[in-house]
Each structure stands twice: as C-alpha cells, then as structure tokens.
Backbone atoms as SQL, in Angstrom:
CREATE TABLE atoms (id INTEGER PRIMARY KEY, chain TEXT, resi INTEGER, resn TEXT, atom TEXT, x REAL, y REAL, z REAL);
INSERT INTO atoms VALUES
  (1, 'A', 1, 'MET', 'N', -55.723, 64.373, -203.198),
  (2, 'A', 1, 'MET', 'CA', -55.397, 63.473, -202.122),
  (3, 'A', 1, 'MET', 'C', -56.576, 62.553, -201.814),
  (4, 'A', 2, 'TRP', 'N', -57.777, 63.113, -201.745),
  (5, 'A', 2, 'TRP', 'CA', -58.934, 62.307, -201.372),
  (6, 'A', 2, 'TRP', 'C', -59.282, 61.301, -202.453),
  (7, 'A', 3, 'ALA', 'N', -59.142, 61.692, -203.716),
  (8, 'A', 3, 'ALA', 'CA', -59.426, 60.756, -204.806),
  (9, 'A', 3, 'ALA', 'C', -58.446, 59.598, -204.787),
  (10, 'A', 4, 'ALA', 'N', -57.191, 59.886, -204.496),
  (11, 'A', 4, 'ALA', 'CA', -56.191, 58.822, -204.407),
  (12, 'A', 4, 'ALA', 'C', -56.497, 57.876, -203.256),
  (13, 'A', 5, 'MET', 'N', -56.992, 58.406, -202.150),
  (14, 'A', 5, 'MET', 'CA', -57.345, 57.545, -201.024),
  (15, 'A', 5, 'MET', 'C', -58.568, 56.689, -201.361),
  (16, 'A', 6, 'GLY', 'N', -59.501, 57.231, -202.127),
  (17, 'A', 6, 'GLY', 'CA', -60.653, 56.447, -202.554),
  (18, 'A', 6, 'GLY', 'C', -60.240, 55.302, -203.472),
  (19, 'A', 7, 'ALA', 'N', -59.357, 55.593, -204.419),
  (20, 'A', 7, 'ALA', 'CA', -58.862, 54.551, -205.322),
  (21, 'A', 7, 'ALA', 'C', -58.039, 53.528, -204.550),
  (22, 'A', 8, 'GLY', 'N', -57.241, 53.981, -203.621),
  (23, 'A', 8, 'GLY', 'CA', -56.452, 53.072, -202.801),
  (24, 'A', 8, 'GLY', 'C', -57.324, 52.166, -201.952),
  (25, 'A', 9, 'PHE', 'N', -58.439, 52.705, -201.477),
  (26, 'A', 9, 'PHE', 'CA', -59.366, 51.886, -200.691),
  (27, 'A', 9, 'PHE', 'C', -59.959, 50.769, -201.538),
  (28, 'A', 10, 'LEU', 'N', -60.252, 51.083, -202.794),
  (29, 'A', 10, 'LEU', 'CA', -60.782, 50.052, -203.680),
  (30, 'A', 10, 'LEU', 'C', -59.736, 48.980, -203.969),
  (31, 'A', 11, 'LEU', 'N', -58.485, 49.394, -204.115),
  (32, 'A', 11, 'LEU', 'CA', -57.439, 48.453, -204.492),
  (33, 'A', 11, 'LEU', 'C', -56.825, 47.719, -203.300),
  (34, 'A', 12, 'LYS', 'N', -56.607, 48.414, -202.197),
  (35, 'A', 12, 'LYS', 'CA', -55.869, 47.828, -201.067),
  (36, 'A', 12, 'LYS', 'C', -56.702, 47.619, -199.812),
  (37, 'A', 13, 'GLY', 'N', -57.819, 48.292, -199.704),
  (38, 'A', 13, 'GLY', 'CA', -58.643, 48.151, -198.518),
  (39, 'A', 13, 'GLY', 'C', -58.356, 49.239, -197.498),
  (40, 'A', 14, 'LEU', 'N', -58.643, 48.951, -196.254),
  (41, 'A', 14, 'LEU', 'CA', -58.550, 49.942, -195.183),
  (42, 'A', 14, 'LEU', 'C', -57.133, 50.451, -194.953),
  (43, 'A', 15, 'ILE', 'N', -56.132, 49.664, -195.271),
  (44, 'A', 15, 'ILE', 'CA', -54.749, 50.076, -195.044),
  (45, 'A', 15, 'ILE', 'C', -54.389, 51.300, -195.885),
  (46, 'A', 16, 'ALA', 'N', -55.123, 51.532, -196.977),
  (47, 'A', 16, 'ALA', 'CA', -54.884, 52.714, -197.811),
  (48, 'A', 16, 'ALA', 'C', -55.218, 54.000, -197.056),
  (49, 'A', 17, 'PHE', 'N', -56.060, 53.915, -196.031),
  (50, 'A', 17, 'PHE', 'CA', -56.346, 55.073, -195.191),
  (51, 'A', 17, 'PHE', 'C', -55.387, 55.161, -194.014),
  (52, 'A', 18, 'VAL', 'N', -55.036, 54.033, -193.458),
  (53, 'A', 18, 'VAL', 'CA', -54.284, 53.993, -192.208),
  (54, 'A', 18, 'VAL', 'C', -52.892, 54.598, -192.363),
  (55, 'A', 19, 'PHE', 'N', -52.134, 54.158, -193.349),
  (56, 'A', 19, 'PHE', 'CA', -50.755, 54.642, -193.477),
  (57, 'A', 19, 'PHE', 'C', -50.657, 56.142, -193.781),
  (58, 'A', 20, 'PRO', 'N', -51.383, 56.676, -194.768),
  (59, 'A', 20, 'PRO', 'CA', -51.275, 58.122, -195.016),
  (60, 'A', 20, 'PRO', 'C', -51.765, 58.976, -193.843),
  (61, 'A', 21, 'LEU', 'N', -52.872, 58.567, -193.219),
  (62, 'A', 21, 'LEU', 'CA', -53.387, 59.355, -192.099),
  (63, 'A', 21, 'LEU', 'C', -52.481, 59.262, -190.875),
  (64, 'A', 22, 'ALA', 'N', -51.871, 58.101, -190.652),
  (65, 'A', 22, 'ALA', 'CA', -50.936, 57.963, -189.537),
  (66, 'A', 22, 'ALA', 'C', -49.697, 58.827, -189.759),
  (67, 'A', 23, 'ALA', 'N', -49.183, 58.838, -190.974),
  (68, 'A', 23, 'ALA', 'CA', -48.006, 59.655, -191.274),
  (69, 'A', 23, 'ALA', 'C', -48.318, 61.141, -191.133),
  (70, 'A', 24, 'ALA', 'N', -49.460, 61.561, -191.652),
  (71, 'A', 24, 'ALA', 'CA', -49.853, 62.970, -191.538),
  (72, 'A', 24, 'ALA', 'C', -50.110, 63.346, -190.080),
  (73, 'A', 25, 'GLY', 'N', -50.772, 62.458, -189.343),
  (74, 'A', 25, 'GLY', 'CA', -51.040, 62.734, -187.928),
  (75, 'A', 25, 'GLY', 'C', -49.777, 62.834, -187.106),
  (76, 'A', 26, 'LEU', 'N', -48.826, 61.956, -187.362),
  (77, 'A', 26, 'LEU', 'CA', -47.556, 62.012, -186.643),
  (78, 'A', 26, 'LEU', 'C', -46.805, 63.296, -186.963),
  (79, 'A', 27, 'PHE', 'N', -46.782, 63.681, -188.226),
  (80, 'A', 27, 'PHE', 'CA', -46.120, 64.924, -188.611),
  (81, 'A', 27, 'PHE', 'C', -46.763, 66.131, -187.933),
  (82, 'A', 28, 'LEU', 'N', -48.095, 66.187, -187.953),
  (83, 'A', 28, 'LEU', 'CA', -48.794, 67.308, -187.329),
  (84, 'A', 28, 'LEU', 'C', -48.594, 67.324, -185.824),
  (85, 'A', 29, 'LEU', 'N', -48.513, 66.168, -185.218),
  (86, 'A', 29, 'LEU', 'CA', -48.273, 66.090, -183.777),
  (87, 'A', 29, 'LEU', 'C', -46.873, 66.590, -183.434),
  (88, 'A', 30, 'LEU', 'N', -45.882, 66.176, -184.195),
  (89, 'A', 30, 'LEU', 'CA', -44.502, 66.579, -183.918),
  (90, 'A', 30, 'LEU', 'C', -44.256, 68.058, -184.185),
  (91, 'A', 31, 'THR', 'N', -44.973, 68.636, -185.139),
  (92, 'A', 31, 'THR', 'CA', -44.792, 70.059, -185.438),
  (93, 'A', 31, 'THR', 'C', -45.711, 70.957, -184.615),
  (94, 'A', 32, 'GLY', 'N', -46.600, 70.362, -183.814),
  (95, 'A', 32, 'GLY', 'CA', -47.478, 71.147, -182.954),
  (96, 'A', 32, 'GLY', 'C', -48.674, 71.742, -183.664),
  (97, 'A', 33, 'GLN', 'N', -49.021, 71.238, -184.828),
  (98, 'A', 33, 'GLN', 'CA', -50.145, 71.777, -185.593),
  (99, 'A', 33, 'GLN', 'C', -51.384, 70.903, -185.535),
  (100, 'A', 34, 'LEU', 'N', -51.350, 69.826, -184.776),
  (101, 'A', 34, 'LEU', 'CA', -52.426, 68.844, -184.801),
  (102, 'A', 34, 'LEU', 'C', -53.753, 69.408, -184.304),
  (103, 'A', 35, 'PHE', 'N', -53.740, 70.208, -183.269),
  (104, 'A', 35, 'PHE', 'CA', -54.991, 70.659, -182.657),
  (105, 'A', 35, 'PHE', 'C', -55.374, 72.079, -183.037),
  (106, 'A', 36, 'ARG', 'N', -54.769, 72.620, -184.086),
  (107, 'A', 36, 'ARG', 'CA', -55.160, 73.945, -184.549),
  (108, 'A', 36, 'ARG', 'C', -56.381, 73.846, -185.451),
  (109, 'A', 37, 'ARG', 'N', -57.263, 74.803, -185.321),
  (110, 'A', 37, 'ARG', 'CA', -58.479, 74.817, -186.133),
  (111, 'A', 37, 'ARG', 'C', -58.153, 75.035, -187.611),
  (112, 'A', 38, 'SER', 'N', -57.131, 75.812, -187.900),
  (113, 'A', 38, 'SER', 'CA', -56.772, 76.079, -189.294),
  (114, 'A', 38, 'SER', 'C', -56.269, 74.825, -189.998),
  (115, 'A', 39, 'THR', 'N', -55.681, 73.908, -189.245),
  (116, 'A', 39, 'THR', 'CA', -55.196, 72.666, -189.837),
  (117, 'A', 39, 'THR', 'C', -56.361, 71.820, -190.333),
  (118, 'A', 40, 'LEU', 'N', -57.399, 71.703, -189.534),
  (119, 'A', 40, 'LEU', 'CA', -58.563, 70.919, -189.950),
  (120, 'A', 40, 'LEU', 'C', -59.287, 71.570, -191.122),
  (121, 'A', 41, 'ALA', 'N', -59.272, 72.896, -191.172),
  (122, 'A', 41, 'ALA', 'CA', -59.917, 73.593, -192.286),
  (123, 'A', 41, 'ALA', 'C', -59.183, 73.326, -193.595),
  (124, 'A', 42, 'ARG', 'N', -57.864, 73.185, -193.535),
  (125, 'A', 42, 'ARG', 'CA', -57.097, 72.923, -194.751),
  (126, 'A', 42, 'ARG', 'C', -57.329, 71.525, -195.294),
  (127, 'A', 43, 'PHE', 'N', -57.681, 70.572, -194.453),
  (128, 'A', 43, 'PHE', 'CA', -57.899, 69.202, -194.909),
  (129, 'A', 43, 'PHE', 'C', -59.212, 69.042, -195.667),
  (130, 'A', 44, 'ARG', 'N', -60.174, 69.944, -195.446),
  (131, 'A', 44, 'ARG', 'CA', -61.481, 69.881, -196.100),
  (132, 'A', 44, 'ARG', 'C', -62.077, 68.475, -195.973),
  (133, 'A', 45, 'VAL', 'N', -62.350, 68.098, -194.748),
  (134, 'A', 45, 'VAL', 'CA', -62.761, 66.732, -194.438),
  (135, 'A', 45, 'VAL', 'C', -64.104, 66.364, -195.073),
  (136, 'A', 46, 'LEU', 'N', -65.096, 67.209, -194.976),
  (137, 'A', 46, 'LEU', 'CA', -66.421, 66.860, -195.486),
  (138, 'A', 46, 'LEU', 'C', -66.415, 66.647, -197.001),
  (139, 'A', 47, 'PRO', 'N', -65.864, 67.556, -197.793),
  (140, 'A', 47, 'PRO', 'CA', -65.804, 67.265, -199.235),
  (141, 'A', 47, 'PRO', 'C', -64.957, 66.034, -199.555),
  (142, 'A', 48, 'GLY', 'N', -63.945, 65.787, -198.754),
  (143, 'A', 48, 'GLY', 'CA', -63.107, 64.615, -198.959),
  (144, 'A', 48, 'GLY', 'C', -63.871, 63.329, -198.753),
  (145, 'A', 49, 'ILE', 'N', -64.701, 63.289, -197.720),
  (146, 'A', 49, 'ILE', 'CA', -65.510, 62.099, -197.471),
  (147, 'A', 49, 'ILE', 'C', -66.489, 61.864, -198.616),
  (148, 'A', 50, 'VAL', 'N', -67.044, 62.935, -199.150),
  (149, 'A', 50, 'VAL', 'CA', -67.963, 62.808, -200.292),
  (150, 'A', 50, 'VAL', 'C', -67.239, 62.262, -201.514),
  (151, 'A', 51, 'ILE', 'N', -66.023, 62.731, -201.766),
  (152, 'A', 51, 'ILE', 'CA', -65.245, 62.249, -202.915),
  (153, 'A', 51, 'ILE', 'C', -64.906, 60.782, -202.754),
  (154, 'A', 52, 'VAL', 'N', -64.461, 60.390, -201.571),
  (155, 'A', 52, 'VAL', 'CA', -64.118, 58.983, -201.328),
  (156, 'A', 52, 'VAL', 'C', -65.344, 58.101, -201.489),
  (157, 'A', 53, 'ALA', 'N', -66.479, 58.544, -200.979),
  (158, 'A', 53, 'ALA', 'CA', -67.696, 57.752, -201.091),
  (159, 'A', 53, 'ALA', 'C', -68.173, 57.645, -202.540),
  (160, 'A', 54, 'ALA', 'N', -67.936, 58.682, -203.330),
  (161, 'A', 54, 'ALA', 'CA', -68.356, 58.656, -204.732),
  (162, 'A', 54, 'ALA', 'C', -67.521, 57.683, -205.545),
  (163, 'A', 55, 'ILE', 'N', -66.263, 57.541, -205.178),
  (164, 'A', 55, 'ILE', 'CA', -65.382, 56.625, -205.905),
  (165, 'A', 55, 'ILE', 'C', -65.680, 55.213, -205.465);
C-alpha cells in the first residue's frame, strides 16, 4: 500500500494521498475503529513514511 502511494505521489501529486486516506478514514470512522490503538498499529505508519520517502 505504501509503495503504491509513493508511486502515485510521483505521478499524480498530493491527491494520491488524499483520496485513499479519506476513504480509509471514513470507513474506520463509520465502523468505530478509527480511535483504537490496534488500528494505528496495523497501518505501520513509520515504516510507511520511510517507504514513501525512499520512492
């Protein structure tokens, strides 16, 4: 997922982050999982940022 977002950022710009994150955020909000600690752990944010920056 993170590699695809990095490639999308190169090809499309910031909108490549906005649409997927908005869709995921809306889904997590509607299902009540947005503010759970386990949800953030599954996203692996720090390694994802490193992958996006490397691409």
